[in-house]
N, C-alpha and C positions, 0 to 999 in steps of 0.2 A: 214559315218553317225553314227555308234555306238559311235565313239569318241566324236562327237559333242553332242550327247544326254547325255553322261556321264558328259561332261563339263557343260552343261546347268543345269543338276540336281545338280551338285556340287555347282555352283553359287547360285542356288535357296536355297539350304540348308544353305549356309553361310549367305545369306541375312535374312533368317528366324531366325537364331540364333541371328543375330544383332538386329532384330526387337523385339524379346522376351527379349533380354538383356536390351533394352531401359527402360523397366519398373523397372528394378533393379538398374539402374544407375541414381538415382535421386539426389544424393549428391556428393560433390567434392571427398570424399574418395572412393566412388563407381566408379566414372568416371575415376579418375587418378590412383588409386592403388587397385581397385577391393575390397574395404572394408577392406584391409589388413587381409584377411581370407584364403589366398591361401594355400592349402595343398601341400605336396611334389609332388604328382601326377600331379597336375595342373601346378605347377611352373616348373617342369622338362619338361613337355609337351610344355609349352610355350617357355622355353629357347631353346629347340631343334628346334621347328618350326621357331623361330626367327633366329637362327644361320644358319640353312640349307636353305639358300635363293638362289638367282640367281648365286652368286659366287660359292656356294658350290655344285651346280648341273651343270648348263650349263657351267659356268666358269671353275670349277675344272675338269670336264670331258674334256674340251679343254686342260687343262694343262696335263692331263694324255695322251691325243692324241699326244701332242707335245713332252713331255719328260719322260713319264712313271711314275713309282711309286712315284718319288719325288713330283709329282703334289699333292699328298695327304697332303703335309705339309701345304697347305692353311688352312685346317681344324685342322690338328694336332697341329699347332701353337696355335690355339684357345683352344684346349684341355689343353695344358700346361698352358696357361693363366688362364683358369678356375681353375685349381688345385692351382695355386698361390692365386687366389681370395678366394677360399674356405679355404685355410690354414691360411691366414693372415687378410683378410678384410671383408668377408661376414657377420660375426656376428656384426662387428663394424658398417657396413653400415646399417644393419636392425635396430640396436638400435637407429639410428637417427630418424627413422619413418617419413621421409620426402616424397616429391613427385618426386623430380628430383635430378640429379647429381649437377647442379649449386647451388641448395639449400644446399647441403652438403658442397660445396666449400665456400659458404658464411659463414657457421658455422666455417670452418677451417681458413678463412682469413677475407674477408670483402665484402661489396656489389660491389665494383669496380671490384674485381676479378670474382665474380659470374656473373656480367653483361657481362664482356669481354668473359668469357668462354661460356656463353649462346649464344652470337652472333656467335662465331666460331663453336659451335656444330650445330646450326641450319643450317648454310651454308654447313658444311660438310655432314650433314644428308640428305639434299636435294639431294646430289649426290648419296647417298646410296639408297634412295627411287627410284631415276631415274634408277639406275642399275637394280633393280628388274623389273621395267616396261620394260626396254630394253630386259631383259631375257625373259619375257612373250611374247613380240612381236616376238622374234627370234624363240621361240618354236612353236608358233601357225602358223607363216608364212611359215616355212619350211614344214609344213604338208599340205600346199595347202588349208588352211581354212581361206582365207581372207588376206588382206594386213597387214603388221606389225603395221601400224598406227592405223588401225581400232581396232585390238586386244589390242594394248596398251591403247587405249581410253576405251574399254570395261572393261579391267582388272582394270584400275584406278577407273572407276565408281564404281565397285563392292567393292573394298577394302576401298575406301573413304566413301562409303555409310554406311557399317556396322560399321566402326570405329566411324563415326559421331553419329550413333544411340546409341551404347552401351559403347563407350569408352573402358577403360581397362577391365571392366567386360565382355564385348563382346569379346575383343581380347584374353583374357586368355582362354575362352571356345572354340572359333574357333581355336585357336592355338593347343589346346589339340587334338581336332578332326583331325586337319590337320597333326599333328606329327605322328599319327597312320597310316594315308594314306601314308605319306612320307616313313616311314620305310618299309611298305608292298610293295609299288610300286617299290622302288629302288632295294630291294633284289630279288623281283620276276623278275625284268628286268635283273639283273645280272645273275641269274640262267639260264634264257632262252638264253642269249647271249653266255654264256660259253658252253652251250650244243650245240649250233650251231657251235662253234669254235673247238669242240672236247675236252672240258674241259680245265683245267689248263695247261696240257701238250701241247695241241694244241695252246694255246695262247703263251706259251713260245717258241715254235718252229717257230712261225710266225713272231716274233719281235726280234730285236737286243738285245743282252744280256744287253747292257747299259740301256735299258728301264726298266729293273728289278733291277737296282742298287739302293740301299737305305742304309743310309739316304741321301747320295749325289751321284752325277753322273758326267760324263764329261760335261753335259749340265747345271748342277746345282750344284755349288760348295759350300764350307763352308761359304764364305762371303755372298752369296745369301741367304743361310739359316739363317745366323745370322741377316741379314737385315729383313727378313720376320718375324722371331721370335720377333723382337723388334717392327717393324712397325705394324704388324697385331696382334701378340700375346698380346701386351700390351693393345690393345683395349678391350680385354676380362677381363683384370685385372681391368681396370677403363673404363667402358663403360656406357653411358646413358641407353641403352637398357637392359644391364645386371642388372644395379642397379634398374631400374624400376621394374624388376621382383623380385628382392630381397625385395624392399619396399612392394610388394604385399604379401609376405610370412606371415603366421600367427605368427611366432616368429623367433628368430635368429637361433635356432637349425634347423628349417625347411629350412631356407635360405641356411645355410651351406651344409646340406645334399643334397639339390636340385642341388647345384652347382657341387658337386662331382659326383653325378649320371649323370649329363649332360656331364661332362668331359669324363666319361667312354663311354657313349653311342655314342658320335660323332666319336669315333675312327673307329669302323667298317664302318660307313657311309663314312668316308673319303676314305678308301681303296675301298669300293664298287663302288663309283662314279668314282674314278680314273681308276679302272679296266674296267668300261664301256667305258671310253674314249680310253683306250688302245685297247679294242676290236674293236672299231670303226676305229682305225688306221689300223687294219688288213683288215677289210671289205671295208672301204671307204677311201683309202689313199690319194685321191686327193681333199677332201673337206677342207673347212676352219675349223680351230680347234674348234671354238665355235658352229659349226654345228654338232659336234660329237654326242651329246646326242639326239638332235631332229632327226637326220638321223637314229639312231638306233631304235627309236620309230617308225619312218615312215616305215622303210624297213625290220626290223627284227621281230617285234612283230605282233601278230594278231590284228585286229581292237579292240577286246574286251580288251586284255591285254594292248595294246597300249593306249587305253582310260584311263585305270586305272593308268598306269604309268604317262600319261600326266596330269591327275588330281593330282597325287602326286607332280609333278613338279610345277604345278600352286599353289598347297598348299604351297610348300616351298617358292615360290616367294611372294605369297600374305601374308603369315604370317610374313615374314621379312619386307615387305612393310608396313603392318598395324602397327607393333610395332614401327618401325622407325618413321613413320608419327605421331603416338601418342606421342612418346618421344619428337619429335621436336616441335609439337604444344603445348604440356604441358609446355615445357621450354619457348616458345615464350609467352604463356599466363601468366604463374606464375612468371618467372624470368626476362623477358625482359619488357613486358608491366607492369606487377606488380611491377617490380623494379623501374619503372619511377614514380610510384605513392607513395606519402607519406603514405597513408593508403589504402591497397588493398580493392577492392570492391568485397566482397564475393558473393553478390547476382547476379552479372553479369558474374561470372567466367565461368560457364558452357556454357551459350549461346555464349560467346566470344570464348571459346575454340573450340566449334563446327564450328563456322565460320572460324576460323584459320586453322582447319583441312582441310576444303574445299579449302582454299586459298593455303596452302602449297602443297596439293595434285595436284592442277592445275599447280602450278609452277614446281613441280617435273616432271609432264607429259611433260611440255614444254622443260625442260632440257633434258629429255630422248629423245625427238625428235631431239635434237641438237647433242647429244653424239652418239658414235658408239660402243665402246668396254665395256664389263661388268667389267672385271678385271681392266682395266685402270681407269674406273670411280671410282671403289671402292678403288683402291690404292691411287688415288688422295685424296679422302675423309679421308681415314685412316691416310695418311701421315700428312695432315694438322692437324688433330685432335691429333694424337699421339705426334707429335713434339711440340704442343702447350700446351696441357692440362694435359697429363698423369703424368709426373714427379712432377709438383706442387701438384697434388692431392695425390699421394703416399707419398710425403714428408709431406703433411699436416696431415697425420695420426700420424706422429712422430714429429710434429712441435716443441714442447718444446725441445726435444733431439737434433734435427738438427739445431735449431735456425733459421729457415726460416721465412721470413716476407711476408706480403701481397704485399709489393712493389717488393720484389724479385720474388715472384710468378707471378706477373703481367708482369714483364720484361721477365721472362722465357716464358710465354704464347705468348706475342707479338713477341719476337725475334725468338723463335723456330717455331711458327706457320707461320711467314712470310718467313723464310728460307725454311720451308716445302713446302709452295706454290711455291716458286722459284725453288725448286728441281724438281718439276713436270712440270713447265712451260719451263725450259731450258733443261730438260732431261740430267742432269749430273749424271753419275752413282755414287751411294752411297752418294750423297749429302744429302739424307734423314737421313743417320746416322750422318752426320755432323750437321744437324738441331737439332737432338735429343741431341747431345753433347753440342751444343750451349745453348739449353734450360737448361741443367744441370749446365753449367758454369754460366749463367746469374742468375739462381735461387740462387746459393750459394754465388756468388760474390756480387750481388746487396743486398742480405740479410745481408751479412757481413758488407758492407758499411752502410746500413740502421741502423743496430744495433749499429755501432760505432757512427753514428750521434746522435742517440737517447740517448746513454750513456753520451755523452758530454753535451746534453741539461740538463740532470739531475745530 
C-alpha cells in the first residue's frame, strides 16, 4: 500500500505541473522549445531524465543480470556520443534556432530530405515510446499491483495528458523534477542491495569473474561493442530528442555546457543500474533478465524505499516517453504536415500539435501491447534511425568541404534505412553495420555522380 500511495502522489504532482505549465505555453516557441530560455540546470535535468528511460533502467539491469559490467555500455555509448556532440556540433545546432532536427536537415539539404527523414524518425520514435510503456507495465505488474495492460494504459494517460497541456515548457520542468528522483532512487537502491550482499566483496565472491570483465568479456566482444557504439552512440550525436533540448537552451554556450555535464553524470548511473542487475543475478538467478530490477524492488527493499525507487523508475520511463512523444508530434506537425503546405498555418499549429500528441500516444500504446522486449524494441528503432539519418546529418555540417548533395543524402537515408530495417527483420548478425556502411557509400557515391551531372549541365 505505501508503494501505491507514493505512485498516486507522484502522478498527481506531475499532472499539476502540466496543468500549471499550460498557462505558460501559449505560443509556438513556448510549446515546442520552452521559449528558448532554458538554463544549464534545466537542460541537464531534462537531458538526464530523457536518456535514463526504460532501456537504461529495466533493460540495462537485465543486461547486467545476463553478462555483468559490460551491460553498462548501453549508457556509456551514449556518454561518448554526447561528448562528440558537445565538442563538434552543440553550438552549431543551437545557432540554427529551429524547432526540430528535420528543420535543420532542410537547412542543410532541401525539403525532400527533410520530409523523408521526418517520416523515418516518427516511425522509429513510436517504437521508442512503446518501449517506455512496456517497461512501465513490467515494473508495475511484477509487484502484484494490477495487470501490465492496465498499468500501461494508466502510464500512457498520465504522460500524454501533461505533454498535451504544457508541451516543452511542461516537459522541461517535469523532467528536472524527475531527474532528481531518478538519481536519489537508483543510488539508494544500490546501497541497500550491496549491504544485503555483504558489500562489493560479497558481490564479487558470488559471481563468476567474467561478470566483472570490462570493457569486453567472453560474452561481449569487441565487435559487439563497436556495433553498439555506432548504432546507439551515434543517436546521441544526432538525435531529435537531444537537439530538441539544445534548441531550448538560452544560448549556444549553455547548450554545449549542458551536453558535457550530462555526459559525465550518466556514467555513474550506467554502472549503478548494471550493478543492481548483477546483484539480482545473485539473489534471484532463475528469473527472466528484464525482471531483475522489479524483483529487487519487490523482494529486497522495504515498502517505503521500494515506493521511492519505484517512483524513480517511473520517472525515468515517463520522462523518456514524454520527450520522445513531443519530438515525434512536433516533427509530424511542423515538418510532415507543414511540409505538405505551401504556406504553414501558424494559427492552427498548437491545436493540431496537441491532437497529434494524443494520436501518436495511442498508437504507441497499441504498439507496446504488441511488442514484448524493451531492448529489442529500442534496438530496432535505433538501427533504422542510425543507418538512415545520422551520416547525412553529420556530413551536412561540412557540406561544402565534403561536396555532398541532397540527392546523395536522400539515397543514403533510403538505402541505409531500408537495410537497417531488413537487418532486424531477418536477424543477420552485424548486418546493421553493413547498413551503416551502405549509407556512407551511397552518400558519397551518389553525391559524386550528382555533382558530375550538374557540372556537365553548366
